[in-house]
N, C-alpha and C positions, 0 to 999 in steps of 0.2 A: 201348696205352700203353707207355711206355718204362721201363726199369729204374729211372731215377732217382726214380720216384714210389713206389716199393715200400719204401724205407728210412724208418723212423720217425725217424732222426737226420738227416735232410737239413737242410743248414744254407745260409744265405744266401751264405756264402763259396763253397759248391759251386756255387750257381746262377750266381754271378758268374762263376766259372771256366768252367762248362759253356755258359752262354749269353751271357756278356758283359752280364749284367743290370746296370743302373745305377739309383741312386735319383735321381729328378728333384728338383733344387734349386729350380725355379721354383714359386712358390705357386700360380700360375695353372694349372699342369699338371693339378691335381685340384680345381678350383674347384666342381665339381658338388655336393660334400658341404656347401658353405658358401653358395652363392648361388641365388637363384631357386628356393628351397624353397617348396613349396605349404603352405597354411594348413590346419590341421586343424579339423574340425567339433567342436562341443561333445560330441557323442556319442562321437566318436573319442577325445578327450581323456579323457572318462570311462572308456572301456574300458581305456585305457592306465593310468590310475590304478588301476583294478581289477587289472590284471596286476601292477603294482608292489606293491600290497597283498598279493595272493596270494602272490607270489614271497617277499617279506620274511617272510611268516608261515611258509611252508613251509621256509625256509633256516634256522629255528631247530632244525630236525631233521636227521638225516643225509639228505643228498640222494640219492635213488635215481636210478639211470641212467634216462635218457630224461625226467626231470622238466623239464629245461631246454627240451627240444623241446616238451614238451606244455604247460607253463605260460607259457612267454616266447615262444619262437621262432614257434609256430604262430599266436598271435594277431597277432604283428608282421607276419607274411607275409600274413595274411588281410587286414588292414587296408590294407596297401600294394598289394594287388590281385595278388599272385603266385599265387593259386590260380585265376586267370582266364587265358584265352588272351592271348598266345602261350605262356605259361609252363607247365612241368610239373615234376614232381619225380622224379628218379631217383638211387638210391644208387649212388655211383661207387666208394667206397673207405671201409675202416674202418682207422685207423692206431692200434695199441696204443701207449701211453706210460706211463713209469713214472718216478718220482723219489723221493728220499729226504727226509723231513721229520721232523726232530729224531729220527733213529734209526728211523723208521717208513717202510716202503716204500709209497708212493702209487702206485696204478694208476688208469689212466683210459684214454680213447679219443678220437679225433678222428673224427667222422663227416662225410664229404665228400659233399655233395649238389649236384647241378646242377639249376638251375631253368630254365636257358637256356644255350645255348653261350656266351653273354656274361656270365653271371651264376653265381657259385659261392657256396655256403654252407658254412662249416665250423663244426661244433658241438663244443665241447670238453665231455666229459662225465667227472666223477670222483666216486667215492663218498665220499672222506675230505677232499679239499681242492680248491680251485679252482686250475686252471693258469693262468698268465699267458697272455694272448693270444698273446705271442711265440712260444710253442711250435707254434702253428698257421700263423703267417704264412709260413714257408718252404714248408710243405706247400701252402698256397693258391697261392703264386707258382709252384711247380712245376707244378701243374695248369694254371694259366693260360697259362704259357709254352708248354706242349706243346699245348693245345687252343685257344688263342686265335686269332682271325682276324687276319691281318696288317694289314687295313686299318680295323679298328674297335677301339675300346677295350674292355677286358674288366674286369669288376668282381668283387670278392669281399666277403663279409660274414662277419666271424668273431665268435663269440659264446661266452661260458663261462657265462652265466647273469646275472651282475652287470654285465659289461663288454662292450662292443661296439666294433668297429673296421671301417672300411671300406678297401678296396684298390683301386687303379686300375692297370691295365698297358696299355701300348701296345707294339707290335711293329714299327712302321714304322722301318725302319732298326735302330738300336740299341734293344734292348728296355729300356724304362724304367718304373719303378713309383713310387707315391706312397701314403702312408698318411694317413688322417684322424687327428685326435686320437682318443685313447681316450674313449669315452663311458661314462657309469656310470649304472646304475639308481638308485644312491644319491644322485645329484647333480641338484638341481633338476628341470628339465624335459628332461634329456637323453634320456628315453625317447621324449618327443615328437618330439625332433630325429631320433632314430633312424628312426621311421617316415616322417618328412618326407624324409630322405635316401632310404630305400627307395623311397618314391613317385617321387621325382625320377629315380632309377636306372631304375625301371620304365618311366616315360615316355620316357627317352632310348632305352631298348632297343626299345620298341614303334615308335619312330619312326626307328630306325636303318635 
């Protein structure tokens, strides 16, 4: 790993200067998260509704660290098939983060996991407040830029419990990236969409 990954304050501006990273303006650049998504079975939908109910119940109380991974992330990855070959889970990095919220110092961390060289997962954990997904996006892109294959797209999944976002990066020539819309556990069937996108990415990686 290179030094650029060690700082908790890495910014998109630094990645642009260091790697020449560009935001892809073409909507078709990251069509995978919007088109050709698989259907979910009734049992899968039921499981996701249970995940939503359980998280909303637990979120009424102070969220303990690791609850996001245990209650939300793990079922999503299981339903999408990421606990099966060719995927694996390895902890790559833990990034400490802190911010001030109405005079109170809020501390948390970003756990960075790799399930495949082409797929990264970043989990934002905080005891007192949820961090915006934006705090983890530069970290995700830094790892993707350093570890991505030059001839294949790389994907990342960022989660803070209630919100989810997908990232795509390519390194052919000028490195380019694009983000999905922010999906929310509180909004309609967004959680169903999250699993559909995860399944789609898993399929693409298996067949890459």
